[in-house]
N, C-alpha and C positions, 0 to 999 in steps of 0.2 A: 397068614395066620399070626394070632398073636403071641408074643412071646414076652413074659414077663421083664418090666424095666428094671433096668441098672439106675438107682436113684443115688444121687449126690452123697446122701450120710445112708448108705444101705446098714444095717444091721448085722455086723458081723464077729460080736462078741463070741469067743469061743472058751471062755472061762471057766464055762462050767456052773456058773451062778444063775440061779432061776432069780427073774424080774418080773414083777406084777404091774399092770397098770390098770388102773380104772379107766375106760376109755368112753367116750362119749359123742353121740350124733344127735345135737339138739337143733330139731327143727322149728319151723312154726307151728306145724299140727304134729307131728308124733316124733319121739325121741326114741333112740336105742341107747341103753347103758351096759356094757359087760366089762370081766373082769377077766384080763389076758394074761397070759403065762408065758412068759417068750424063755428059753434056753438055749442058747447059739442064735441060729437061724429059725430054728423050730417054735411054734408057739402052739397053745391050746387056750380054750375058753372055758372057764371054769364058773361063770354064772352070769347069765344076761335075761335081760329086762326090755321090753317095749313098752311104752308109756304115751299117754296123751300130754302134751307139751301145758296144754290152757290147762290140765286138773293142777298147775303148782303155780305158787306163787313166785317161785325164784329158783336159781339153780341149787342153790344149798338143800332147800328142801327136797328137791327132787334126789337129787346125791344123798342124803340121809334116809329118806325113802327105800333105797337101793342097798344099803350098805347096812351089815348085820353090825358092824362096829369091830368084828373079831380077824378082818383081812387084814393081811400084812401087806400094804401098797409100798410102790418106791413112788408111783406119780400118780398125777391125775393128767387127763388129755382128752380136752373138749373139743370137736370139729361145731361150728356154730354157725346158722343161717344167717351170716349179716358181716357187717365190716370190722375188722379188729384192726383198733388203734391203740399202740401200746399196751397196756396190761388189760383193755376192758373192748365189749361188745357190747352192741346193743342189737337185738334179733329184729331182722328188719319188716316181720310179719307176727309180730309177737309187741304185747306192750311191756314188757322186762328185759333187761339186759345184764350181764355179768360181769364181775371183777376178779382178776386172780387172785389179788390180797383177799379179798372177802372167802372164796371159796378155801384156799389154803389156813387162814385161821379160824375156820369152821371145820378143818380136817388135819389136826395135828401139825399146821404147819407143815405140810407134805411139797413139794415141787408140783404147780400146776400150770399147763401148759393150754392158752387158746388159739385155736386157728381157724380159718375161715372153713365151711363144711367142703366148699367146692378145692379148697386147697388139702386138707384131709382125704378127698376122693381121689387127686393126683398122685399122694402117697399110697393109696391102697392100691392103684395100678401097679404097685410092685409085688404085692401079695396076692394077686390074682391067677389061677391057672387058664390055659386056654379055653377049657370049657366054660369058664364063666363069662367069656366073650363073645359075642355076635356078630360076624362079619357080615355087616349090609355090603360093602365091596372092597376090594384086595386090588391092588393093580398087580399088572405080569409083573413087574420090575421090586426088588425091593427097594423099599425110601427108608431115610435117616432124618432127622432134623428136629424141630419144635413139634411140639404135639400140644393141643387144644381140647378141652374139656367144655361141653355145655349140657347142663341137665335141667330137663323142664318138671315140677313138681310143684308144692305151695306155692315157690316162685319160680323164677330163672336162676340158676346160677351157672357161672363161666370160670374158668382158670385155665393155666398154660403151664407147661413145664418146657423149660428153655433147655436145649440139648447141647452139651460143650465138646461134642465129638465123643466124648466117652460115656458120659452119665449125665440122667436128667435133675433139674432142680426146679421144683414146682414152686408156683405163684399164684396168690390169689386175685381177682379182678373182681370188679362190679358192673362187669361190661351188660349185664341182664337190663340195668334200668338205663341202658342208651337209650337216644330214641329211636322208633320203630318207623321205618321208612317205606311208603307203598310204592307198589310198583303199577297196579292196575286201577282202572274206575274205582273198583269195587272196593280196592284196598282205602283208595282215598275217602271213599265215602264213609267208612268203617273209621280211618282216621279222626274224621273232624267231628263225629259221633264220640268216640272215646275223648276225642280233646274238649269238645264241649261236658263232659262227665268229669273229666278230672284234672284236666290244663293239661301236662303234661304227660305224652303218651311214649310209654316205653314199650321194649322187648319182651317185659315180662307181662305186660298186660295182654297179651294175645298169645304168649307160649309158655301157658303153666295151666294149671286144674283152673285157676279162675279165667283165665284165657280162653281155655275151652267154653265154659259159661258165659264171656263176653262174647264172643263170635256166635255163637247159638242165639243169645237174646236179640243181638244186632240184628240177623239174619230175618228174626220171627217178628220184630217191632219196626222195624226200619226198612224194611225190604220185600214184607207181606209173605215172605214163606211160611206155607203152614204148618201147623204144629196139630196133628192127627189127636183124637181123645184120648186114645189108649197112651200114647205118648205122653201126653199132661198127666195123668192119672200116675206116671211110673214117675215122671220127673218130681211130683209134688212129694214123693215117698223116701228118699235117698239121695246118695250121693250124686248129684246135678251132672257133673264131670265125667263120671263113670258110666254113667245111663246112656249118657248121650254116646261115648265112645262103645259101648255094648252092643248098642241098636242102629250103627252105621248102614248096616247091611239091610235094615227094615224100614227105614225111615229116610228120605232124601234129605231133610235138612239137616239130620244127623250126620249123612255122608258128606253134606257139602261141608258143614262146620271142620269136618276131620279131616278134609281134603285140604281149607285153608290151614288148620292148624299146623298138619304136616309141611306146607309149602312154606309156610314162615318159619318153622322149625330148618327147611333146608337153607331158606336164604340167611336167615342170622348165623348157622355155620359156616356156610361159605364167605359172610363178613369176617368172621371169627379166623376163618384157615387164612384169607388174604393180611389182615391185620397181625398174626402173629407168625406167619410165612410158616404154618403147619405143616408142612411136607412129611412130618414122622406120622398124622394120622389126626383125625377126628375123632372123639370120643363119646358119644351120648350117652347120659348116666338121667339119676332122677329115678321116681316111681312109678310114670308116667308110660314110657315109650317101650320098657321090657315088657310091659302088658297088653302090647298093641303091635307086636312086631308083625302079626298075620296081617294087619290092616295097611302095611306101609308097602309100597310099590317100587321097588327099587328104582327102577327106570325113570319113574316121574319124579322121584325125591333127588336123582343123582341130574334129572335134566334143570331142575331149580337152583340146586347145590352149584353147577358149572356156570349157569346164566349170568357171567359178570363180565362180559364184552373181552379185553382183550388178553386177560389173564384166566379166560377161562381153560386152556390148554395146560399151566399150572395144578390147575385144581383136578385135572382128571389122572394125576399120578396119587393122588394123597387118598389113604385108605379110609373106610370109615365104618367104624364099629361101635356096637351097643353094649353096655356094660349088662350083664344079666344079674349080679350078685349086689342086693339091694344093700348090701352089707358093707359096700364098700368103704364109704366115708366111715365106718366105725373102725373098720380094720384099717384106716390109713392112719387115722386119731391115736388107734394103738401103738402102732407102726413108731409115729412121730415121737409119741412119747417116751418109746424106750430107747429110741436113739439120741435123746437129747440128755 
C-alpha cells in the first residue's frame, strides 16, 4: 500500500500565515495552471484552468490570460516538460521556452521557480493519498530505498528520488532520450526503421503518445499488418494514439501495437530501476497509462520488467505503482513553490 512520502523539504510551516502560489504544469500539448493557498500543511485550490499550450506564444502570455490581476501571490512555480538549466528551460516538444527573469519581471518581480515536470511529479508524490495510487505489484516484504518515476505522455519523462534513510530528495533526469535498445528480431527491424527516419532512436520514440503511433505505422507499412476499413476511417477522425488503444480488443494491429508499447515500458522501467537501484519502487505517471490500466496484464508486465538476467531477483522485490492523479505534477510544482 502506498504511504505518502517524507520529502526532504516537507512544508511544515505552522505560523498560521496563508501563502499563495501560482503553480503550473507546462507540457508540449496541454498545460494546467492553478492558484494554491497553503496554511501549515493544509492547502486548497482557489482557481484552476487547463489550456492548450500551443495556443500561446510564450509563458508570460499564458500566465496573464489566467490571472485577473487582483490575486495576492507569494510565488510562481512551474513544472516544465524540458531540461531546466540555470534560470531557463526550452520545452522539448514545443517551439518556445521560458526564463525566470522574464516571467518575474512581467509579474511584479515576484519569486519564480522553474523545475522539470517529472521533478515536480516527484514532489507531488508527497501530497497524494493512497486512493490516488494504483498498485500493479506489491512485494510481500516492506521495502525502502530510492524511487524512480517514468511517465509516458506527449514525450517520455523520467526522474528519481534519492532516499537518505529518512527522507526523499527528488531530482530530474532526461533519461527518456537515452538510446532505445531492441531485444527481439522485430524490435531490431523497428529500430532500423526509426533510425532511418530520425537518426537517433530514443525510448521516447516508442514510449509516448507519438510512440504508439510510430509502432502502429511501422506494423502497417513495414510488416504488412492489415488495417481494416472501419479502423482506417476512425484513425482519420481524431486522436490516433487514443483510437489505437481504445480499439485494442477489436483489431489485431491495435492489440499488437499496445502489447509492444507496454513491453517497451516494462523494459525501460526495469532499466531505470537498475540504474537508480530503485528498491523503494517504480512509479508510472503521465497521461496514457492511467487510462489503460484495464488493458495491462500484470503478469506479462512483470515478466518483461524482471527479464534482466543476473539481477532479476533484485527486481522481484520492487513495488510497481501507477499514479492515478493526473494533476500530480501541478501539486508538486505548488509544493515546491511554497517550500522555497
